[in-house]
C-alpha positions, 0 to 999 in steps of 0.5 A, spaced: 655 616 766 648 619 765 642 618 768 635 618 765 632 623 769 625 620 768 627 613 767 633 613 771 637 608 766 644 609 764 641 608 755 642 614 755 645 616 746 646 624 745 643 626 739 642 632 734 634 633 731 632 636 726 623 637 725 619 639 719 612 639 719 610 636 725 615 630 725 623 630 728 628 626 726 633 625 732 642 623 728 646 621 733 652 624 736 651 631 733 652 638 737 648 645 736 649 652 737 645 658 737 648 664 737 643 669 743 643 676 741 647 678 747 655 676 747 655 669 750 654 662 747 650 656 748 651 649 748 645 645 746 646 639 748 640 634 747 640 627 750 635 621 749 634 615 753 633 608 749 630 605 754 623 610 755 624 615 750 625 621 754 628 627 750 633 632 755 636 638 752 640 643 757 645 649 755 651 650 757 654 657 757 661 657 752 668 662 751 
């Protein structure tokens, strides 16, 4: 089970982040794929802690 790196709570949800001007919206259980200039692509995974609101982003390589 994933844990928040800020408060160590187990209340984590995977989300997508949509930005508009200075505001953002979180949408539950979504993933975004970006294609960098190299041959590798990365899956950007985003989690939000429901306890403290910390947003954690990380990328995984996939082929």
